TORTOR-566354 format. One record per residue (C-alpha): residue number from 1; residue in three letters; chain; x negated, y negated, z. Coordinates in pm, 1 decimal, always signed. Each point is the difference from the previous one (the first is absolute). Layout:
REC NUM ALA A X Y Z
...
This chain:
REC 1 MET A +7.1 +17.0 -13.5
REC 2 ALA A -209.8 -316.1 -103.5
REC 3 ARG A +44.3 -294.0 +205.6
REC 4 LEU A -208.6 -348.7 +2.2
REC 5 ILE A -218.7 -59.8 +322.1
REC 6 LEU A +47.9 -353.2 +79.9
REC 7 PRO A -241.9 -220.1 +224.2
REC 8 LEU A +64.4 +88.3 +357.6
REC 9 PRO A +89.7 -375.9 +159.7
REC 10 LEU A -18.7 +107.5 +357.9
REC 11 LEU A -361.0 +132.9 -77.6
REC 12 ALA A -153.3 -306.2 -111.5
REC 13 ALA A +185.8 -222.5 +271.3
REC 14 MET A -93.9 +207.2 +255.8
REC 15 PRO A -200.8 -232.1 +256.2
REC 16 ALA A -243.9 +293.9 +130.3
REC 17 ALA A -88.4 +358.8 -171.8
REC 18 ALA A +111.0 +311.9 +131.8
REC 19 GLN A -281.2 +160.5 +251.6
REC 20 GLY A -333.6 +36.2 -123.7
REC 21 LEU A +42.7 -195.2 -348.8
REC 22 GLY A -118.7 -334.4 +86.0
REC 23 VAL A +211.7 -310.8 -55.3
REC 24 ILE A +269.5 -50.1 -237.4
REC 25 GLU A +10.0 -380.7 -87.9
REC 26 GLY A +330.2 -172.0 -48.6
REC 27 SER A -136.8 -271.0 -188.1
REC 28 PRO A +175.6 -117.3 -332.4
REC 29 ASP A -337.1 +90.0 -144.8
REC 30 HIS A +8.5 +362.3 +135.4
REC 31 LEU A +366.9 +28.9 -142.2
REC 32 ARG A -43.0 -130.7 -320.6
REC 33 ARG A -299.7 +225.2 -77.2
REC 34 TYR A +193.2 +311.9 +130.4
REC 35 THR A +309.5 -125.7 -224.4
REC 36 GLU A -247.5 -50.3 -344.8
REC 37 CYS A -188.9 +322.1 +86.3
REC 38 MET A +369.0 +182.1 +10.5
REC 39 ASN A +131.9 -157.4 -318.3
REC 40 LEU A -339.8 +94.1 -179.7
REC 41 ALA A +49.7 +366.6 +143.3
REC 42 ARG A +338.3 +22.4 -132.8
REC 43 ALA A -92.1 -164.3 -335.9
REC 44 GLU A -337.1 +122.2 -93.6
REC 45 PRO A -114.5 +244.1 +286.0
REC 46 LEU A -331.6 +117.2 -153.1
REC 47 LYS A -93.6 -345.9 +5.7
REC 48 ALA A +129.4 -46.3 +346.3
REC 49 LEU A -176.9 +287.4 +177.8
REC 50 PRO A -355.7 -157.5 +8.5
REC 51 ALA A +124.6 -315.6 +83.0
REC 52 ALA A +204.3 +163.9 +290.9
REC 53 GLU A -328.9 +193.8 +83.6
REC 54 LYS A -193.0 -288.9 +18.1
REC 55 TRP A +248.6 -153.0 +215.3
REC 56 HIS A -14.1 +230.6 +222.5
REC 57 SER A -360.4 +7.4 +31.0
REC 58 GLN A +11.4 -352.4 +90.5
REC 59 GLY A +230.5 +56.3 +292.8
REC 60 GLY A +342.4 -0.1 -185.6
REC 61 SER A +107.7 +275.8 +267.7
REC 62 LEU A +324.9 +140.6 -20.0
REC 63 ALA A +145.2 -242.1 -286.8
REC 64 ALA A -287.0 +110.6 -208.3
REC 65 ARG A +42.4 +346.1 +56.3
REC 66 HIS A +342.1 -45.1 -79.0
REC 67 CYS A -81.0 -143.1 -328.7
REC 68 VAL A -252.5 +276.9 -59.0
REC 69 ALA A +266.7 +257.4 +49.2
REC 70 THR A +257.9 -167.5 -229.4
REC 71 ALA A -264.0 -50.3 -275.4
REC 72 MET A -67.4 +362.1 +30.6
REC 73 PHE A +371.6 +107.8 -33.0
REC 74 GLY A +49.3 -239.5 -279.8
REC 75 ALA A -333.9 +180.3 -171.7
REC 76 GLY A +171.9 +321.1 +46.3
REC 77 ARG A -257.7 +106.1 +283.2
REC 78 TYR A +320.0 +148.6 +198.8
REC 79 LEU A -207.5 +209.7 +283.6
REC 80 GLN A -218.7 -259.9 +39.9
REC 81 ALA A +262.0 -256.8 +75.0
REC 82 ALA A +178.4 +210.6 +216.5
REC 83 ALA A -280.2 +58.9 +203.5
REC 84 GLN A -76.7 -396.5 +34.4
REC 85 PHE A +355.2 -47.0 +73.7
REC 86 GLU A -13.9 +282.3 +277.2
REC 87 SER A -330.7 -126.4 +155.8
REC 88 ILE A +127.0 -385.6 +25.4
REC 89 ALA A +343.6 +154.1 +173.2
REC 90 ARG A -232.9 +196.5 +227.8
REC 91 ASP A -255.7 -252.0 +82.1
REC 92 MET A +258.2 -284.5 +75.6
REC 93 GLY A +71.7 +190.5 +337.1
REC 94 LYS A +316.8 -70.5 +142.3
REC 95 ASP A +38.0 -321.1 -107.5
REC 96 ARG A +261.9 -136.6 -254.5
REC 97 PRO A +221.6 +329.7 -37.4
REC 98 GLY A +221.6 -156.4 -275.4
REC 99 LEU A -315.0 -46.9 -201.4
REC 100 ARG A -170.0 +335.7 +58.7
REC 101 ALA A +358.4 +132.4 -108.2
REC 102 GLU A -60.9 -152.3 -327.5
REC 103 LEU A -331.2 +125.1 -32.9
REC 104 TRP A +64.9 +345.2 +66.3
REC 105 VAL A +286.1 -36.0 -266.1
REC 106 GLN A -234.0 -112.0 -267.6
REC 107 ALA A -209.9 +256.9 +101.0
REC 108 GLY A +286.2 +243.9 -63.9
REC 109 GLN A +67.5 -195.2 -317.6
REC 110 ALA A -364.8 +95.9 -91.6
REC 111 PHE A +18.6 +350.8 +71.5
REC 112 MET A +319.8 +51.6 -203.7
REC 113 GLU A -145.6 -151.3 -315.4
REC 114 ALA A -302.7 +239.7 +53.4
REC 115 GLY A +221.7 +312.1 +18.5
REC 116 SER A -34.2 +58.5 +356.8
REC 117 ALA A +334.7 +20.5 +121.7
REC 118 ASP A -116.2 +188.9 +330.1
REC 119 LYS A -229.5 -291.2 +109.4
REC 120 ALA A +243.6 -264.0 -106.0
REC 121 ALA A +248.2 +149.0 +204.6
REC 122 GLU A -224.1 -0.2 +303.7
REC 123 ALA A -102.2 -381.3 -78.2
REC 124 GLN A +405.1 -77.2 +3.9
REC 125 SER A +31.2 +201.4 +343.0
REC 126 ARG A -262.0 -244.9 +125.7
REC 127 ALA A +210.1 -315.9 -130.0
REC 128 LEU A +312.8 +135.2 +138.7
REC 129 GLU A -122.6 +43.3 +347.0
REC 130 LEU A -68.7 -363.9 -22.6
REC 131 LYS A +340.9 -107.6 -188.1
REC 132 THR A +284.6 +226.4 +39.5
REC 133 ASP A +260.4 -260.2 -147.4
REC 134 ASP A -123.0 -29.6 -335.6
REC 135 ALA A +218.5 +196.6 -245.2
REC 136 GLU A -291.4 -27.2 -250.6
REC 137 LEU A -213.5 +182.1 +206.7
REC 138 TRP A +244.1 +282.3 +37.1
REC 139 LEU A +27.5 +22.2 -400.2
REC 140 ASP A -375.7 -6.7 -23.7
REC 141 ARG A -62.0 +294.4 +213.6
REC 142 ALA A +318.0 +182.5 -149.4
REC 143 LEU A -133.0 -55.6 -327.0
REC 144 SER A -316.9 +150.3 +106.3
REC 145 TYR A +166.5 +314.1 +130.1
REC 146 ALA A +178.4 +45.9 -306.6
REC 147 ALA A -319.0 +4.2 -196.9
REC 148 MET A -90.9 +284.9 +227.8
REC 149 GLN A +352.5 +166.0 -69.0
REC 150 LEU A +49.0 -28.1 +369.9
REC 151 TRP A +378.0 -71.4 -44.9
REC 152 PRO A +105.4 +29.5 +375.2
REC 153 ARG A -240.3 -229.6 +84.4
REC 154 ALA A +58.1 -231.1 -285.5
REC 155 ILE A +378.2 -12.6 +76.3
REC 156 SER A -50.4 -68.2 +358.8
REC 157 ASP A -214.7 -314.7 -79.8
REC 158 PHE A +272.5 -111.1 -259.7
REC 159 ASP A +265.5 +40.8 +281.7
REC 160 ARG A -202.9 -237.7 +198.9
REC 161 ALA A -38.5 -239.6 -254.1
REC 162 LEU A +365.3 -5.3 -82.0
REC 163 THR A +84.9 -50.9 +377.7
REC 164 LEU A -174.3 -336.2 -38.4
REC 165 ARG A +138.7 -51.1 -373.0
REC 166 PRO A +324.0 +187.7 +2.3
REC 167 ASN A +165.7 -128.0 -354.2
REC 168 ASP A -363.9 +30.0 -198.3
REC 169 VAL A +102.0 +144.4 -316.8
REC 170 GLU A -369.9 +90.9 -84.9
REC 171 LEU A -11.4 +167.2 +339.6
REC 172 LEU A +290.4 +188.8 -58.2
REC 173 VAL A -116.7 +128.3 -346.1
REC 174 LEU A -322.8 +72.5 +133.9
REC 175 ARG A +132.4 +224.8 +268.0
REC 176 ALA A +241.2 +171.2 -254.3
REC 177 ALA A -295.8 +73.5 -192.2
REC 178 ALA A -144.4 +159.7 +308.1
REC 179 TRP A +306.1 +206.8 +94.8
REC 180 ARG A -16.6 +111.8 -367.1
REC 181 ASN A -367.9 +137.8 +20.3
REC 182 ALA A +90.0 +156.2 +325.3
REC 183 GLY A +271.5 +197.8 -135.7
REC 184 ASN A +283.7 -168.6 +151.1
REC 185 PRO A +222.0 -142.8 -299.2
REC 186 VAL A +302.0 -43.6 +230.2
REC 187 ARG A -186.8 -273.7 +216.7
REC 188 ALA A -157.1 -119.8 -317.1
REC 189 THR A +312.5 -93.9 -135.9
REC 190 GLU A +124.2 -167.5 +301.1
REC 191 ASP A -279.6 -250.3 +3.4
REC 192 ALA A +32.0 -20.7 -379.3
REC 193 SER A +358.6 -76.2 +0.9
REC 194 ARG A -52.7 -263.5 +335.5
REC 195 ALA A -220.0 -196.9 -221.5
REC 196 LEU A +220.5 -14.1 -295.0
REC 197 LYS A +292.6 -140.9 +215.2
REC 198 ILE A -262.3 -307.8 +56.8
REC 199 ALA A -148.9 -4.0 -366.4
REC 200 PRO A +238.4 +216.5 -234.7
REC 201 ASP A -229.6 -57.2 -287.8
REC 202 HIS A -301.9 +96.7 +154.8
REC 203 SER A -185.8 +248.8 -256.0
REC 204 GLU A -210.5 +169.7 +234.9
REC 205 ALA A +277.4 +44.4 +253.1
REC 206 LEU A +218.0 +167.6 -286.1
REC 207 LEU A -280.4 +228.3 -110.0
REC 208 GLU A -42.4 +141.3 +353.1
REC 209 ARG A +359.6 +51.8 +22.0
REC 210 GLY A +21.4 +156.4 -324.0
REC 211 PHE A -330.2 +231.2 +66.0
REC 212 ALA A +183.7 +74.0 +355.8
REC 213 ALA A +331.5 +106.2 -180.2
REC 214 LEU A -186.2 +191.7 -260.5
REC 215 ALA A -181.9 +196.9 +320.7
REC 216 ARG A +348.5 +81.3 +133.0
REC 217 GLY A +119.4 +112.7 -328.6
REC 218 ASP A +230.9 -267.7 -95.0
REC 219 ARG A -72.0 -68.4 -356.4
REC 220 GLY A +317.1 -257.6 -31.5
REC 221 GLN A -143.1 -246.6 +258.6
REC 222 ALA A -381.7 +38.3 -86.3
REC 223 ASN A +69.3 -63.8 -394.6
REC 224 SER A +244.2 -316.8 +93.2
REC 225 ASP A -274.4 -107.4 +204.2
REC 226 PHE A -251.9 +16.0 -243.6
REC 227 ASN A +189.9 -110.2 -294.8
REC 228 MET A +74.8 -323.0 +207.3
REC 229 VAL A -404.6 -46.7 +48.1
REC 230 LEU A -25.3 +33.6 -361.7
REC 231 ARG A +222.3 -305.6 -59.4
REC 232 LEU A -202.6 -182.1 +237.5
REC 233 VAL A -321.7 +47.5 -84.1
REC 234 PRO A -242.2 -75.2 -335.5
REC 235 PRO A -48.1 +329.4 -193.6
REC 236 GLY A -332.3 +134.8 +23.3
REC 237 SER A -28.5 -94.1 +365.4
REC 238 SER A -97.6 +232.9 +292.5
REC 239 ALA A +335.8 -21.3 +145.0
REC 240 SER A +146.7 +73.9 -385.7
REC 241 ARG A -214.9 +281.3 -8.3
REC 242 ARG A +73.9 +147.8 +350.7
REC 243 ALA A +392.5 -49.1 -78.4
REC 244 GLU A -28.0 +194.3 -351.8
REC 245 ALA A -219.1 +256.1 +185.5
REC 246 GLY A +320.6 +57.0 +266.0
REC 247 LEU A +231.9 +13.9 -281.7
REC 248 ARG A -178.8 +292.8 -111.8
REC 249 GLY A +31.5 +152.6 +334.0
REC 250 GLU A -370.3 -41.2 +84.5
REC 251 LEU A -42.4 -55.0 +382.6
REC 252 PRO A -313.6 -217.2 +94.8
REC 253 THR A -306.2 +192.2 +173.2
REC 254 ALA A -70.3 -162.3 +326.8
REC 255 SER A -199.0 -327.4 -8.7
REC 256 THR A -59.6 -288.7 +199.3
REC 257 PRO A +288.9 -234.3 +13.1
REC 258 THR A -58.0 -294.8 -197.1
REC 259 PRO A -4.7 -328.7 +227.6
REC 260 PRO A +155.5 -325.0 -108.5
REC 261 ALA A -232.9 -223.1 -216.0
REC 262 GLY A -174.2 -293.6 +162.8
REC 263 PRO A -310.7 -96.9 +164.2
REC 264 ARG A -74.3 +39.8 +366.7
REC 265 THR A -60.8 -326.3 +171.1
REC 266 ASP A -53.7 -164.2 +326.1
REC 267 GLY A +377.0 -61.0 +130.0
REC 268 SER A +157.4 +95.4 -323.5
REC 269 LYS A +192.8 +296.7 -96.3
REC 270 THR A -36.0 +265.4 -261.5
REC 271 GLY A +229.2 -81.3 -294.7
REC 272 GLY A +74.2 -330.3 +90.7
REC 273 LYS A +114.3 +93.6 +324.3
REC 274 ARG A -306.2 -45.7 +240.0
């Protein structure tokens, strides 16, 4: 699940660093340098990396290290980036739990990009120890469990996310997909139908209800949903191909549910809801 790593405002604003890391300057110059470094890390990570490493060698401390990690992430060096994010979070000790949670989130993101869902789930668990009231964190770990096809754990985390955002259509569709992959088409139908009451033309919800109906042997309902999808989505799109497969009676193999599109940002929501 690709997400954009943005600057951590609290990091640059900290009056003092975590134990053992020296002083984090709260000066305008320090904040400006951090912001510029992060902007370059997102736009030109290969160019930003040596600059961030040089800044760190000059005493840039946590802010420079975070920029180094972000540049590594942008350059596709995901495991190294994850290790950096984890290291910063650990080195902060018990200071700034909200900031440490976000660093663990970013470590999880990097591990997922590296294809290490197990390590991503571990990092996300550390984030959840610090911040249990964020639906997006529960979603993140649910998707990591889904990538490992640990469906009961994924469903449990989707449950927690939906407790916090009970009418979130995307979460309902993702849990429906998890129920389908877990071999429970009845529960998948319930979630997909609930999503469709909120958003009647939601193509992914229609697909999930269609595949659940197909698994239950209800070809009439399944074909109705698949045909509706074909009327809603562009020909040749991924959704249209899935609907056409459904009309042929083909059930999808177990796979990781597709998260809603949108970057992960500090304080924002995936798919425009964060």
